[in-house]
N, C-alpha and C positions, 0 to 999 in steps of 0.2 A: 442599449446594454446587451451583453451576451455572456455566455459561459465558456469555460474550457474544461477539459477532463483528460488526464494523462494516465489514469489507471483503469484499464478496461480489458476485457477478455472476449475472444471470438472463437469460432469453430476450430481454430488451430490448437486450442487447448480445451478448456471446459466451458467455453461460451456457447451460446445457442445458435448463432448465425454466422454467415460469411461476413468478412470485414465490410464489404460494400453496403450491407444492410445497416450497420452502425453509422457509416458515413452519411447515408441518406437521412437517417434519423437526426444526426447532429446538424445537418444542413437545414432540415425542416424546423428544428428548434432554434436556429439562428446562432449556433456555436461559432466562436471565432477560431477555435482550434480544437482538434481531437487527436489524442494519442492512444495507440494500441500498446498494451503491455502484457501479452500472453505469458503464461507461466513458462519460464525457461526450462529446457530439458534438464533432468537430473539423472545421476547414474544408478538409479534403481527404479523399478516400475511403480507408477501411481495411476490413478484414474483421471488425473486432472492436469498433468504436465504435458507440454508439447513433446513430440518425439524428435530426437536429434535430426533425423533425416528430413524433417519438415521445415527446419529453421531457414534454410536459404530461400525456399518458396515463400515463407511467411514474410521475410524482409522484402523480397522482390515485389510481392503483391501489395504490401502497404505503400511502398515507394511508387508503384504504378498508380495507385489510387491518389496519392499526393499530386502527381502530375495531371491526372485526369480531372481532378476537382479543384485545382489550384485557384481558379477564379471565384470559387464559392466558399472555400474553407481551407485552413492550413491543417495538413495531416502529418503526424509524426509517428515514428516507429521506435518502440522500446520493448523491454522485457521486464516482467516481475521475476527477480532472481532470488532464489532461496539462498540463505547463508547456512551452510553446513560445514563446519571446520574440517579442512583436509579433503573436502569433496567438491564444493562449489561455492562461489560468491560472486558479487557484482563485478569483480575484476578478474574473474577466471579468463584464461586465454581465449577461449572460443566466444565468450561474451564480448571481449574487447575487439575481436576481429569480425564481429557480425555486422558492423556498419550501422549501429544504433544511434538514435538521437539522445537517449537518456536511459537510465535504469531506475527501477523501483526495487529497493532491497528489503526483503521481508524474512522474518523468522517464522516458519511454519512447523519446523521439526526441532525437538529438544531431546538430544541424547538418544539412546538405543535401548529397546526392551531386551529382556534376557534371551528371547528367541532370535534376536538380530534385527528385528524390524525397527525402523526409525519412528519415533513417537510423534504423531501429529497432534499438536496442541489445539488445533481448530477443527478437529473432526467431531464426530458425534460424542455426546456426553459419556457414553460407555467407553469409548476409545480414550478419552481424556482420563477417566477414572483408572483405566488400565495402567497408564504410565505413572499416574500419581501413586498408585499402590505398589507397582512392581519396581519402578526405578527409584522413587523417592520415599517409599515406605510410609505413605500418607502424610509426609511432611510438606504441607502446602508452601510454607515459606521457602524451603529449599527448591521446590519446583519453580515457583514464580521468580525467585532470585536467579535461577539458572536461565530462565527465559530472557530476563533483562541483561544478564551477563553476556549472553550470545549476541544480543542487539548491540551492546557496547563494543564487543569484539569486532562485529561486522563494520561498525562505523570507524573504528581505529584502523583496521587492517585492509578493508575493501569497501571503502565508503561509496555508497550509491549516490545518484543524483537526488533521489527522494527516498526517505525512510517510510516504509509502508506500515499502515495500521499499527502504530506504535504500541498501544496497550491492548492488542487483540485478545490476549489471554483472558481478559475480563468477560469475554463472551460465554465462558464456562461458569460464570459466577453470578448469574442473573438473580439468584435467590440468596446471594451472599453466603453460600454454603462453604466456600473455600476460604475467603478472606474478606476483609473490609478495606476499602480504599483509604479510609481514615487512619489505618494502622501506621504507626511510625515507620516500621521496617519497609512497608510497601511504598510509602511516599519517598523514603530515602533511596530506594532502588530506582524509582522514576526520576528523581532529581539527579542522581548520578548519571543516568542515561542522558538526560537533557543536557547536562554540562558537557558530556562527550560529544553530543551532536552539535552544540554551539561551537565548540572548539574546532570541529571538522568543517563547519560551514554548510552542512547539508540542509536541504529543504525537508520539512515534515509535512506529510499530507494530512488533511482533515478528511477522513474516509467515512462516507455516510452509509456504507453497506449494512452494517449491523442495525442501524436505525430503521431504514426502509424495509428491511427484512424482519423487523420485530424480534431480532436476536439480542439486542441491547436497548437500553433506554437513552443512550447517548451515542454520539459519534466517537470514532477513534481518532485522536485521544479526546477524553472528556474535558468538561469546562475547567476544572481546577488545574489540569495539566496545561491547558492552553494559556491560562493566566500566568503560569510559571514560564512557559515558552516565550510569552510576550516580554516578560521581565528580562529574559536572557537574549532577546532580540533574534529569536530563531525564525527564519522565514517559513511561510506556509503556502500551500496550494490546496484547493478543494478538488477532491476526486470522489467518484462514486463506486469504483471497483465494479463496474457494470459487467454482468454476464449475459444480459439480455438488452436489446435495443431500448426497451421502455425504461430501463434503469439509468440511462446515461446522465440524467440530472436529478436523480433521486435525492430528495431532501436538501438540495443545494440552498434553497432559501433559508432553511433552518440553520445550516452550517454558516452561511454568511452572516446571519443575525447574531449567532453565537460569537463569531470572531469579532464583529463590531462591538459587542458588549464586553469582550475581554480586552479591547483596546487596539485591535488590529484595524488598520485603515487600508492596507494593501495586501495583495496576494502575489505570489510569484507565478508567472505564466511564461510558457515557451511560445514566443511569437517572432516571426521573421528569423528563426534560427537561433534566438538568444533568450535565455532566461532573464526576465526583467520584472520589476515591481509595477503593478497596475492597481489603480484605485478600485476598492471593493464597495459595492452597495448590495442591498438585499435583492436587487433585481439583476445582479450580474456585475461584470467588470466593465470599466470604462475610464477614459482619461478625463 
């Protein structure tokens, strides 16, 4: 049995090491395939996105590693692309022309603060509170609804291969200060989003980063959402959103067990250049 991972970051963005170090770790752990998805360039400065002038070198380096290690592991090149209406999305021209194998589409930014800054919903709690107060006037329902509206818009207009960390906004809600996932309005926003994803045929990742970083008590998305996804026949893949080599399979056994408990028997993996369903076990994937 072996694992795959298609959501990972390296030194081209906010990851800790050069790509080759992640490849070496993936080989050491017996991975069947490993995909890089550095944060795509965006048209304003951040501390974590790749610079536009680095994009050609990034793609070239990953493809060189693919050739170098093809006898040991399959290597793929992607990008995690922010969806910001009017600015960038998974089908932006430069993304389509980059020569990628896949995209991970994610919503990290929700609207704009009064001073013109884009509001990062997964930044420090103080940054989240700033947007909650200044943009949404402490209306949690409006803020969370807007997050899911943007996710649905991304899926409709610029659908990625993989929808990234679907319910990541819950990372700001560990003490249930803002909302409860049992609230009708919250569940309806999630269900509307899942129906959009099902209609588009996108893959949803089971992202383990919040769990192994102790920022959440569940993976993204959580158990009740996974059960709804199974009912809608939405395909899934397990990713760790690794920023360090030691994180490449973080909590994969837990994620696999959770998927099996919610009725999933297969996950989607990119092997031999094609996305395909492969049998899932708690020890990895295998035919």
